[in-house]
PyMOL Python script that loads the backbone (N, CA, C, O; Angstrom):
from pymol import cmd

cmd.read_pdbstr("""\
ATOM      1  N   MET A   1     -30.827 -81.706  32.947  1.00  0.00           N
ATOM      2  CA  MET A   1     -29.765 -82.717  32.615  1.00  0.00           C
ATOM      3  C   MET A   1     -28.721 -81.947  32.869  1.00  0.00           C
ATOM      4  O   MET A   1     -28.465 -80.855  32.361  1.00  0.00           O
ATOM      5  N   SER A   2     -27.631 -83.020  34.318  1.00  0.00           N
ATOM      6  CA  SER A   2     -26.793 -82.506  34.642  1.00  0.00           C
ATOM      7  C   SER A   2     -25.176 -82.475  33.718  1.00  0.00           C
ATOM      8  O   SER A   2     -24.995 -83.075  32.658  1.00  0.00           O
ATOM      9  N   THR A   3     -24.292 -81.754  34.329  1.00  0.00           N
ATOM     10  CA  THR A   3     -23.304 -81.468  33.860  1.00  0.00           C
ATOM     11  C   THR A   3     -22.199 -82.200  34.247  1.00  0.00           C
ATOM     12  O   THR A   3     -21.971 -82.168  35.456  1.00  0.00           O
ATOM     13  N   TYR A   4     -21.080 -83.170  33.222  1.00  0.00           N
ATOM     14  CA  TYR A   4     -20.279 -83.713  34.443  1.00  0.00           C
ATOM     15  C   TYR A   4     -18.827 -83.315  33.882  1.00  0.00           C
ATOM     16  O   TYR A   4     -18.565 -83.112  32.697  1.00  0.00           O
ATOM     17  N   THR A   5     -17.783 -83.232  35.150  1.00  0.00           N
ATOM     18  CA  THR A   5     -16.705 -82.777  34.616  1.00  0.00           C
ATOM     19  C   THR A   5     -16.050 -84.273  34.367  1.00  0.00           C
ATOM     20  O   THR A   5     -16.413 -85.422  34.618  1.00  0.00           O
ATOM     21  N   TYR A   6     -14.660 -83.542  33.614  1.00  0.00           N
ATOM     22  CA  TYR A   6     -13.962 -84.697  32.825  1.00  0.00           C
ATOM     23  C   TYR A   6     -13.172 -85.825  33.270  1.00  0.00           C
ATOM     24  O   TYR A   6     -12.680 -86.815  32.729  1.00  0.00           O
ATOM     25  N   ARG A   7     -13.246 -85.025  35.197  1.00  0.00           N
ATOM     26  CA  ARG A   7     -12.955 -86.413  36.205  1.00  0.00           C
ATOM     27  C   ARG A   7     -13.981 -87.494  36.515  1.00  0.00           C
ATOM     28  O   ARG A   7     -13.912 -88.722  36.571  1.00  0.00           O
ATOM     29  N   GLU A   8     -14.961 -86.603  36.699  1.00  0.00           N
ATOM     30  CA  GLU A   8     -16.394 -87.387  36.976  1.00  0.00           C
ATOM     31  C   GLU A   8     -16.535 -88.764  35.421  1.00  0.00           C
ATOM     32  O   GLU A   8     -16.593 -89.989  35.312  1.00  0.00           O
ATOM     33  N   VAL A   9     -16.532 -87.787  34.691  1.00  0.00           N
ATOM     34  CA  VAL A   9     -16.561 -89.139  33.537  1.00  0.00           C
ATOM     35  C   VAL A   9     -15.576 -90.252  33.536  1.00  0.00           C
ATOM     36  O   VAL A   9     -15.884 -91.444  33.528  1.00  0.00           O
ATOM     37  N   LEU A  10     -14.222 -89.714  33.546  1.00  0.00           N
ATOM     38  CA  LEU A  10     -13.575 -90.546  33.828  1.00  0.00           C
ATOM     39  C   LEU A  10     -13.850 -91.721  34.721  1.00  0.00           C
ATOM     40  O   LEU A  10     -14.182 -92.889  34.518  1.00  0.00           O
ATOM     41  N   ASN A  11     -13.645 -91.140  35.570  1.00  0.00           N
ATOM     42  CA  ASN A  11     -13.855 -92.078  36.716  1.00  0.00           C
ATOM     43  C   ASN A  11     -14.746 -93.630  36.505  1.00  0.00           C
ATOM     44  O   ASN A  11     -14.288 -94.772  36.566  1.00  0.00           O
ATOM     45  N   GLN A  12     -16.497 -93.072  36.178  1.00  0.00           N
ATOM     46  CA  GLN A  12     -17.256 -93.536  35.335  1.00  0.00           C
ATOM     47  C   GLN A  12     -16.717 -95.082  34.591  1.00  0.00           C
ATOM     48  O   GLN A  12     -17.017 -96.275  34.631  1.00  0.00           O
ATOM     49  N   VAL A  13     -15.654 -94.096  33.857  1.00  0.00           N
ATOM     50  CA  VAL A  13     -15.447 -95.072  32.395  1.00  0.00           C
ATOM     51  C   VAL A  13     -14.302 -95.984  32.931  1.00  0.00           C
ATOM     52  O   VAL A  13     -13.806 -96.970  32.386  1.00  0.00           O
ATOM     53  N   GLN A  14     -14.025 -95.456  34.045  1.00  0.00           N
ATOM     54  CA  GLN A  14     -12.863 -96.475  34.786  1.00  0.00           C
ATOM     55  C   GLN A  14     -13.505 -98.085  35.417  1.00  0.00           C
ATOM     56  O   GLN A  14     -12.971 -99.194  35.448  1.00  0.00           O
ATOM     57  N   GLN A  15     -14.782 -97.640  35.843  1.00  0.00           N
ATOM     58  CA  GLN A  15     -15.770 -98.897  36.476  1.00  0.00           C
ATOM     59  C   GLN A  15     -16.302-100.165  35.055  1.00  0.00           C
ATOM     60  O   GLN A  15     -16.985-101.189  35.067  1.00  0.00           O
ATOM     61  N   LEU A  16     -15.597 -99.443  34.027  1.00  0.00           N
ATOM     62  CA  LEU A  16     -16.726-100.324  32.585  1.00  0.00           C
ATOM     63  C   LEU A  16     -15.864-101.680  32.677  1.00  0.00           C
ATOM     64  O   LEU A  16     -14.839-101.748  33.355  1.00  0.00           O
ATOM     65  N   THR A  17     -16.204-102.388  32.182  1.00  0.00           N
ATOM     66  CA  THR A  17     -15.490-103.548  31.623  1.00  0.00           C
ATOM     67  C   THR A  17     -14.494-103.561  30.244  1.00  0.00           C
ATOM     68  O   THR A  17     -15.103-102.918  29.390  1.00  0.00           O
ATOM     69  N   ASP A  18     -13.910-103.779  29.995  1.00  0.00           N
ATOM     70  CA  ASP A  18     -12.798-104.023  28.482  1.00  0.00           C
ATOM     71  C   ASP A  18     -13.717-103.810  27.491  1.00  0.00           C
ATOM     72  O   ASP A  18     -13.715-102.850  26.721  1.00  0.00           O
ATOM     73  N   ASP A  19     -14.328-104.513  27.510  1.00  0.00           N
ATOM     74  CA  ASP A  19     -15.440-105.117  26.473  1.00  0.00           C
ATOM     75  C   ASP A  19     -16.354-103.465  26.478  1.00  0.00           C
ATOM     76  O   ASP A  19     -16.125-102.694  25.545  1.00  0.00           O
ATOM     77  N   GLU A  20     -17.222-103.111  27.438  1.00  0.00           N
ATOM     78  CA  GLU A  20     -17.665-102.047  27.690  1.00  0.00           C
ATOM     79  C   GLU A  20     -17.094-100.750  27.512  1.00  0.00           C
ATOM     80  O   GLU A  20     -17.929 -99.865  27.321  1.00  0.00           O
ATOM     81  N   LYS A  21     -15.699-100.341  27.527  1.00  0.00           N
ATOM     82  CA  LYS A  21     -14.870 -99.687  27.471  1.00  0.00           C
ATOM     83  C   LYS A  21     -14.865 -99.543  25.625  1.00  0.00           C
ATOM     84  O   LYS A  21     -15.238 -98.547  25.006  1.00  0.00           O
ATOM     85  N   LEU A  22     -14.431-100.601  25.129  1.00  0.00           N
ATOM     86  CA  LEU A  22     -13.979-100.633  23.370  1.00  0.00           C
ATOM     87  C   LEU A  22     -15.815-100.196  22.845  1.00  0.00           C
ATOM     88  O   LEU A  22     -16.175 -99.377  21.999  1.00  0.00           O
ATOM     89  N   GLN A  23     -16.550-100.983  23.609  1.00  0.00           N
ATOM     90  CA  GLN A  23     -17.912-100.326  22.874  1.00  0.00           C
ATOM     91  C   GLN A  23     -18.353 -98.951  22.483  1.00  0.00           C
ATOM     92  O   GLN A  23     -18.869 -98.473  21.473  1.00  0.00           O
ATOM     93  N   LEU A  24     -17.752 -98.227  24.279  1.00  0.00           N
ATOM     94  CA  LEU A  24     -17.718 -96.504  24.177  1.00  0.00           C
ATOM     95  C   LEU A  24     -16.719 -95.889  23.050  1.00  0.00           C
ATOM     96  O   LEU A  24     -16.807 -94.891  22.334  1.00  0.00           O
ATOM     97  N   LEU A  25     -16.013 -96.614  23.152  1.00  0.00           N
ATOM     98  CA  LEU A  25     -14.714 -95.820  21.727  1.00  0.00           C
ATOM     99  C   LEU A  25     -15.179 -95.843  21.019  1.00  0.00           C
ATOM    100  O   LEU A  25     -15.283 -94.797  20.379  1.00  0.00           O
ATOM    101  N   GLU A  26     -15.949 -97.243  20.474  1.00  0.00           N
ATOM    102  CA  GLU A  26     -16.603 -97.130  18.871  1.00  0.00           C
ATOM    103  C   GLU A  26     -17.889 -96.180  19.015  1.00  0.00           C
ATOM    104  O   GLU A  26     -18.173 -95.598  17.968  1.00  0.00           O
ATOM    105  N   ASP A  27     -18.638 -95.939  20.005  1.00  0.00           N
ATOM    106  CA  ASP A  27     -19.853 -95.236  20.048  1.00  0.00           C
ATOM    107  C   ASP A  27     -19.106 -93.900  20.178  1.00  0.00           C
ATOM    108  O   ASP A  27     -19.485 -93.669  19.030  1.00  0.00           O
ATOM    109  N   VAL A  28     -18.637 -93.171  20.391  1.00  0.00           N
ATOM    110  CA  VAL A  28     -17.702 -92.150  20.442  1.00  0.00           C
ATOM    111  C   VAL A  28     -17.221 -92.056  19.441  1.00  0.00           C
ATOM    112  O   VAL A  28     -17.729 -91.057  18.932  1.00  0.00           O
ATOM    113  N   ILE A  29     -16.448 -92.518  18.710  1.00  0.00           N
ATOM    114  CA  ILE A  29     -16.173 -92.745  17.398  1.00  0.00           C
ATOM    115  C   ILE A  29     -16.654 -91.917  16.411  1.00  0.00           C
ATOM    116  O   ILE A  29     -16.397 -90.887  15.788  1.00  0.00           O
ATOM    117  N   ALA A  30     -17.693 -93.053  16.563  1.00  0.00           N
ATOM    118  CA  ALA A  30     -18.990 -93.148  15.174  1.00  0.00           C
ATOM    119  C   ALA A  30     -19.667 -91.554  15.576  1.00  0.00           C
ATOM    120  O   ALA A  30     -19.737 -90.659  14.734  1.00  0.00           O
ATOM    121  N   SER A  31     -20.036 -91.430  16.701  1.00  0.00           N
ATOM    122  CA  SER A  31     -20.603 -90.001  16.753  1.00  0.00           C
ATOM    123  C   SER A  31     -19.751 -88.675  16.872  1.00  0.00           C
ATOM    124  O   SER A  31     -20.245 -87.587  17.165  1.00  0.00           O
ATOM    125  N   MET A  32     -18.470 -88.885  16.621  1.00  0.00           N
ATOM    126  CA  MET A  32     -17.690 -87.586  15.971  1.00  0.00           C
ATOM    127  C   MET A  32     -17.565 -87.789  14.463  1.00  0.00           C
ATOM    128  O   MET A  32     -17.463 -86.725  13.852  1.00  0.00           O
ATOM    129  N   ARG A  33     -17.548 -88.870  13.725  1.00  0.00           N
ATOM    130  CA  ARG A  33     -17.383 -89.012  12.695  1.00  0.00           C
ATOM    131  C   ARG A  33     -18.815 -88.473  11.794  1.00  0.00           C
ATOM    132  O   ARG A  33     -18.831 -87.903  10.703  1.00  0.00           O
ATOM    133  N   LEU A  34     -19.925 -88.855  12.629  1.00  0.00           N
ATOM    134  CA  LEU A  34     -21.390 -88.004  12.482  1.00  0.00           C
ATOM    135  C   LEU A  34     -21.340 -86.603  12.360  1.00  0.00           C
ATOM    136  O   LEU A  34     -21.876 -85.968  11.453  1.00  0.00           O
ATOM    137  N   ARG A  35     -20.396 -85.924  13.707  1.00  0.00           N
ATOM    138  CA  ARG A  35     -20.782 -84.500  13.781  1.00  0.00           C
ATOM    139  C   ARG A  35     -19.811 -84.176  12.457  1.00  0.00           C
ATOM    140  O   ARG A  35     -20.310 -83.542  11.527  1.00  0.00           O
ATOM    141  N   ARG A  36     -18.603 -84.558  12.393  1.00  0.00           N
ATOM    142  CA  ARG A  36     -17.455 -84.002  11.318  1.00  0.00           C
ATOM    143  C   ARG A  36     -17.961 -84.167   9.790  1.00  0.00           C
ATOM    144  O   ARG A  36     -17.650 -83.398   8.880  1.00  0.00           O
ATOM    145  N   ALA A  37     -19.115 -85.735   9.618  1.00  0.00           N
ATOM    146  CA  ALA A  37     -20.065 -85.009   8.121  1.00  0.00           C
ATOM    147  C   ALA A  37     -20.758 -84.266   7.918  1.00  0.00           C
ATOM    148  O   ALA A  37     -21.112 -83.937   6.786  1.00  0.00           O
ATOM    149  N   SER A  38     -21.244 -83.678   9.208  1.00  0.00           N
ATOM    150  CA  SER A  38     -22.393 -82.844   9.035  1.00  0.00           C
ATOM    151  C   SER A  38     -21.838 -81.652   8.948  1.00  0.00           C
ATOM    152  O   SER A  38     -22.579 -80.758   8.539  1.00  0.00           O
ATOM    153  N   GLU A  39     -20.373 -81.282   9.305  1.00  0.00           N
ATOM    154  CA  GLU A  39     -19.699 -80.076   9.079  1.00  0.00           C
ATOM    155  C   GLU A  39     -18.845 -80.219   7.631  1.00  0.00           C
ATOM    156  O   GLU A  39     -17.977 -79.426   7.265  1.00  0.00           O
ATOM    157  N   GLU A  40     -19.239 -81.268   6.984  1.00  0.00           N
ATOM    158  CA  GLU A  40     -18.435 -81.355   5.353  1.00  0.00           C
ATOM    159  C   GLU A  40     -19.391 -80.338   4.640  1.00  0.00           C
ATOM    160  O   GLU A  40     -20.536 -80.139   5.044  1.00  0.00           O
ATOM    161  N   PRO A  41     -18.894 -79.762   3.647  1.00  0.00           N
ATOM    162  CA  PRO A  41     -19.651 -79.331   2.626  1.00  0.00           C
ATOM    163  C   PRO A  41     -20.248 -79.611   2.192  1.00  0.00           C
ATOM    164  O   PRO A  41     -19.902 -80.728   1.808  1.00  0.00           O
ATOM    165  N   GLN A  42     -21.665 -79.265   1.663  1.00  0.00           N
ATOM    166  CA  GLN A  42     -23.013 -80.423   1.716  1.00  0.00           C
ATOM    167  C   GLN A  42     -22.722 -80.921   0.334  1.00  0.00           C
ATOM    168  O   GLN A  42     -23.579 -81.756   0.046  1.00  0.00           O
ATOM    169  N   LYS A  43     -21.496 -80.675  -1.051  1.00  0.00           N
ATOM    170  CA  LYS A  43     -21.237 -81.041  -1.784  1.00  0.00           C
ATOM    171  C   LYS A  43     -20.852 -82.807  -1.752  1.00  0.00           C
ATOM    172  O   LYS A  43     -21.251 -83.769  -2.408  1.00  0.00           O
ATOM    173  N   GLU A  44     -19.818 -82.616  -0.565  1.00  0.00           N
ATOM    174  CA  GLU A  44     -19.267 -84.278   0.444  1.00  0.00           C
ATOM    175  C   GLU A  44     -19.706 -84.553   1.308  1.00  0.00           C
ATOM    176  O   GLU A  44     -19.069 -85.312   2.039  1.00  0.00           O
ATOM    177  N   GLN A  45     -21.275 -84.018   1.794  1.00  0.00           N
ATOM    178  CA  GLN A  45     -21.782 -85.041   2.371  1.00  0.00           C
ATOM    179  C   GLN A  45     -22.159 -86.282   2.334  1.00  0.00           C
ATOM    180  O   GLN A  45     -22.497 -86.631   1.203  1.00  0.00           O
ATOM    181  N   HIS A  46     -22.229 -87.050   3.101  1.00  0.00           N
ATOM    182  CA  HIS A  46     -22.904 -88.240   2.626  1.00  0.00           C
ATOM    183  C   HIS A  46     -24.440 -88.506   3.627  1.00  0.00           C
ATOM    184  O   HIS A  46     -24.414 -88.179   4.814  1.00  0.00           O
ATOM    185  N   LEU A  47     -25.287 -88.910   3.221  1.00  0.00           N
ATOM    186  CA  LEU A  47     -26.797 -89.178   3.331  1.00  0.00           C
ATOM    187  C   LEU A  47     -26.780 -90.240   3.980  1.00  0.00           C
ATOM    188  O   LEU A  47     -26.144 -91.110   3.383  1.00  0.00           O
ATOM    189  N   HIS A  48     -27.278 -90.626   5.129  1.00  0.00           N
ATOM    190  CA  HIS A  48     -27.680 -91.933   6.194  1.00  0.00           C
ATOM    191  C   HIS A  48     -29.375 -91.642   6.110  1.00  0.00           C
ATOM    192  O   HIS A  48     -30.139 -90.678   6.156  1.00  0.00           O
ATOM    193  N   ASN A  49     -29.446 -93.320   5.937  1.00  0.00           N
ATOM    194  CA  ASN A  49     -30.469 -93.457   6.869  1.00  0.00           C
ATOM    195  C   ASN A  49     -30.731 -93.454   8.057  1.00  0.00           C
ATOM    196  O   ASN A  49     -29.848 -93.749   8.862  1.00  0.00           O
ATOM    197  N   VAL A  50     -32.354 -93.030   8.591  1.00  0.00           N
ATOM    198  CA  VAL A  50     -31.642 -93.070  10.082  1.00  0.00           C
ATOM    199  C   VAL A  50     -31.677 -94.674  11.098  1.00  0.00           C
ATOM    200  O   VAL A  50     -31.221 -94.919  12.214  1.00  0.00           O
ATOM    201  N   MET A  51     -32.314 -95.393  10.260  1.00  0.00           N
ATOM    202  CA  MET A  51     -32.424 -97.157  10.433  1.00  0.00           C
ATOM    203  C   MET A  51     -30.651 -97.393  10.465  1.00  0.00           C
ATOM    204  O   MET A  51     -30.286 -98.430  11.019  1.00  0.00           O
ATOM    205  N   GLU A  52     -29.932 -96.789  10.090  1.00  0.00           N
ATOM    206  CA  GLU A  52     -28.677 -97.146  10.297  1.00  0.00           C
ATOM    207  C   GLU A  52     -27.626 -97.294  11.468  1.00  0.00           C
ATOM    208  O   GLU A  52     -26.538 -97.850  11.620  1.00  0.00           O
ATOM    209  N   PHE A  53     -28.601 -96.421  12.316  1.00  0.00           N
ATOM    210  CA  PHE A  53     -28.295 -95.783  13.886  1.00  0.00           C
ATOM    211  C   PHE A  53     -28.570 -96.972  14.750  1.00  0.00           C
ATOM    212  O   PHE A  53     -28.066 -97.238  15.840  1.00  0.00           O
ATOM    213  N   ARG A  54     -29.617 -97.753  13.945  1.00  0.00           N
ATOM    214  CA  ARG A  54     -30.521 -98.401  15.068  1.00  0.00           C
ATOM    215  C   ARG A  54     -29.472 -99.558  16.124  1.00  0.00           C
ATOM    216  O   ARG A  54     -28.789-100.365  15.494  1.00  0.00           O
ATOM    217  N   GLY A  55     -29.414 -99.578  17.220  1.00  0.00           N
ATOM    218  CA  GLY A  55     -28.488-100.106  18.213  1.00  0.00           C
ATOM    219  C   GLY A  55     -27.645 -99.098  18.345  1.00  0.00           C
ATOM    220  O   GLY A  55     -26.707 -99.702  18.865  1.00  0.00           O
ATOM    221  N   PHE A  56     -27.309 -98.041  18.257  1.00  0.00           N
ATOM    222  CA  PHE A  56     -26.437 -97.537  18.380  1.00  0.00           C
ATOM    223  C   PHE A  56     -26.298 -97.058  19.890  1.00  0.00           C
ATOM    224  O   PHE A  56     -27.274 -96.597  20.483  1.00  0.00           O
ATOM    225  N   ALA A  57     -25.169 -97.171  20.434  1.00  0.00           N
ATOM    226  CA  ALA A  57     -24.381 -96.937  21.784  1.00  0.00           C
ATOM    227  C   ALA A  57     -25.628 -97.949  22.563  1.00  0.00           C
ATOM    228  O   ALA A  57     -25.790 -97.537  23.712  1.00  0.00           O
ATOM    229  N   LYS A  58     -26.470 -99.055  22.270  1.00  0.00           N
ATOM    230  CA  LYS A  58     -27.065 -99.320  23.324  1.00  0.00           C
ATOM    231  C   LYS A  58     -26.502 -99.794  24.727  1.00  0.00           C
ATOM    232  O   LYS A  58     -27.250 -99.728  25.702  1.00  0.00           O
ATOM    233  N   GLU A  59     -25.461-100.177  24.835  1.00  0.00           N
ATOM    234  CA  GLU A  59     -24.544-100.610  26.551  1.00  0.00           C
ATOM    235  C   GLU A  59     -24.779 -99.557  26.803  1.00  0.00           C
ATOM    236  O   GLU A  59     -25.047 -99.761  27.987  1.00  0.00           O
ATOM    237  N   LEU A  60     -24.972 -98.091  26.632  1.00  0.00           N
ATOM    238  CA  LEU A  60     -24.768 -97.356  27.647  1.00  0.00           C
ATOM    239  C   LEU A  60     -26.301 -97.385  28.311  1.00  0.00           C
ATOM    240  O   LEU A  60     -26.482 -97.036  29.477  1.00  0.00           O
ATOM    241  N   TRP A  61     -27.601 -97.931  27.269  1.00  0.00           N
ATOM    242  CA  TRP A  61     -28.841 -98.002  28.415  1.00  0.00           C
ATOM    243  C   TRP A  61     -29.383 -99.485  28.910  1.00  0.00           C
ATOM    244  O   TRP A  61     -30.520 -99.914  29.110  1.00  0.00           O
ATOM    245  N   LYS A  62     -28.197-100.022  29.010  1.00  0.00           N
ATOM    246  CA  LYS A  62     -27.942-101.148  29.690  1.00  0.00           C
ATOM    247  C   LYS A  62     -28.505-101.446  31.351  1.00  0.00           C
ATOM    248  O   LYS A  62     -27.629-101.524  32.212  1.00  0.00           O
ATOM    249  N   GLY A  63     -29.355-101.540  31.595  1.00  0.00           N
ATOM    250  CA  GLY A  63     -29.796-101.401  33.395  1.00  0.00           C
ATOM    251  C   GLY A  63     -30.838-100.146  33.565  1.00  0.00           C
ATOM    252  O   GLY A  63     -31.672-100.093  34.469  1.00  0.00           O
ATOM    253  N   VAL A  64     -30.684 -99.280  32.693  1.00  0.00           N
ATOM    254  CA  VAL A  64     -31.643 -98.492  32.466  1.00  0.00           C
ATOM    255  C   VAL A  64     -32.907 -98.366  32.699  1.00  0.00           C
ATOM    256  O   VAL A  64     -33.491 -98.808  31.710  1.00  0.00           O
ATOM    257  N   ASP A  65     -33.759 -97.947  33.592  1.00  0.00           N
ATOM    258  CA  ASP A  65     -35.051 -97.680  33.596  1.00  0.00           C
ATOM    259  C   ASP A  65     -35.432 -96.764  32.527  1.00  0.00           C
ATOM    260  O   ASP A  65     -34.787 -95.718  32.602  1.00  0.00           O
ATOM    261  N   VAL A  66     -36.287 -96.798  31.525  1.00  0.00           N
ATOM    262  CA  VAL A  66     -36.410 -96.040  30.624  1.00  0.00           C
ATOM    263  C   VAL A  66     -37.563 -95.030  31.101  1.00  0.00           C
ATOM    264  O   VAL A  66     -37.373 -93.829  30.909  1.00  0.00           O
ATOM    265  N   GLU A  67     -38.720 -95.449  31.697  1.00  0.00           N
ATOM    266  CA  GLU A  67     -39.908 -94.766  31.989  1.00  0.00           C
ATOM    267  C   GLU A  67     -39.231 -93.844  33.156  1.00  0.00           C
ATOM    268  O   GLU A  67     -39.477 -92.640  33.228  1.00  0.00           O
ATOM    269  N   LYS A  68     -38.367 -94.508  34.051  1.00  0.00           N
ATOM    270  CA  LYS A  68     -37.716 -93.607  34.985  1.00  0.00           C
ATOM    271  C   LYS A  68     -36.910 -92.245  34.655  1.00  0.00           C
ATOM    272  O   LYS A  68     -36.953 -91.191  35.289  1.00  0.00           O
ATOM    273  N   TYR A  69     -36.151 -92.552  33.474  1.00  0.00           N
ATOM    274  CA  TYR A  69     -35.526 -91.843  33.078  1.00  0.00           C
ATOM    275  C   TYR A  69     -35.993 -90.692  32.349  1.00  0.00           C
ATOM    276  O   TYR A  69     -35.507 -89.561  32.372  1.00  0.00           O
ATOM    277  N   ILE A  70     -37.016 -91.114  31.684  1.00  0.00           N
ATOM    278  CA  ILE A  70     -38.104 -90.159  30.931  1.00  0.00           C
ATOM    279  C   ILE A  70     -39.130 -88.938  31.682  1.00  0.00           C
ATOM    280  O   ILE A  70     -39.629 -87.893  31.263  1.00  0.00           O
ATOM    281  N   ASP A  71     -39.154 -89.653  32.992  1.00  0.00           N
ATOM    282  CA  ASP A  71     -39.860 -88.739  33.777  1.00  0.00           C
ATOM    283  C   ASP A  71     -38.343 -88.177  34.356  1.00  0.00           C
ATOM    284  O   ASP A  71     -38.489 -87.188  35.073  1.00  0.00           O
ATOM    285  N   GLU A  72     -37.508 -88.432  34.257  1.00  0.00           N
ATOM    286  CA  GLU A  72     -36.916 -87.453  35.175  1.00  0.00           C
ATOM    287  C   GLU A  72     -36.115 -86.363  33.967  1.00  0.00           C
ATOM    288  O   GLU A  72     -35.386 -85.530  34.505  1.00  0.00           O
ATOM    289  N   GLU A  73     -36.162 -86.313  32.878  1.00  0.00           N
ATOM    290  CA  GLU A  73     -35.534 -85.743  32.357  1.00  0.00           C
ATOM    291  C   GLU A  73     -36.788 -84.800  31.705  1.00  0.00           C
ATOM    292  O   GLU A  73     -36.562 -83.608  31.498  1.00  0.00           O
ATOM    293  N   ARG A  74     -37.861 -85.268  31.451  1.00  0.00           N
ATOM    294  CA  ARG A  74     -39.343 -84.065  31.874  1.00  0.00           C
ATOM    295  C   ARG A  74     -39.509 -83.429  33.181  1.00  0.00           C
ATOM    296  O   ARG A  74     -40.297 -82.488  33.272  1.00  0.00           O
ATOM    297  N   ASN A  75     -38.740 -83.908  34.383  1.00  0.00           N
ATOM    298  CA  ASN A  75     -39.315 -83.113  35.344  1.00  0.00           C
ATOM    299  C   ASN A  75     -38.058 -81.927  35.206  1.00  0.00           C
ATOM    300  O   ASN A  75     -38.439 -80.912  35.790  1.00  0.00           O
ATOM    301  N   SER A  76     -36.906 -81.775  34.710  1.00  0.00           N
ATOM    302  CA  SER A  76     -35.674 -81.080  35.061  1.00  0.00           C
ATOM    303  C   SER A  76     -35.945 -79.979  33.563  1.00  0.00           C
ATOM    304  O   SER A  76     -35.220 -79.119  33.063  1.00  0.00           O
ATOM    305  N   TRP A  77     -37.207 -80.447  33.218  1.00  0.00           N
ATOM    306  CA  TRP A  77     -37.658 -79.038  32.194  1.00  0.00           C
ATOM    307  C   TRP A  77     -38.210 -77.891  32.941  1.00  0.00           C
ATOM    308  O   TRP A  77     -37.850 -76.725  32.782  1.00  0.00           O
ATOM    309  N   ASP A  78     -38.916 -78.215  33.590  1.00  0.00           N
ATOM    310  CA  ASP A  78     -39.659 -77.303  34.891  1.00  0.00           C
ATOM    311  C   ASP A  78     -38.896 -76.432  35.590  1.00  0.00           C
ATOM    312  O   ASP A  78     -39.382 -75.464  36.175  1.00  0.00           O
ATOM    313  N   GLY A  79     -37.418 -76.765  35.578  1.00  0.00           N
ATOM    314  CA  GLY A  79     -36.643 -75.758  36.144  1.00  0.00           C
ATOM    315  C   GLY A  79     -35.542 -76.311  37.041  1.00  0.00           C
ATOM    316  O   GLY A  79     -34.770 -75.544  37.616  1.00  0.00           O
TER     317      GLY A  79
END
""", "prot")
cmd.dss("prot")
cmd.show_as("cartoon", "prot")
cmd.util.cbc("prot")
cmd.orient("prot")
């Protein structure tokens, strides 16, 4: 998996439509909330059903050839 610099990510974000930027922000915030919840003490942690995340960040996958992505990911494991 490649590592992106802040500038590379920012340049990609700037190419998105306003709707895509809003969706990205919503997805990032949701991800941060999930991480934060997992860091809370066990007694305060809220449990979630995995199905609550259905469709999460689906805009990020629009136009992506899933088979090609999986193949590239698997190939990256080999070194």
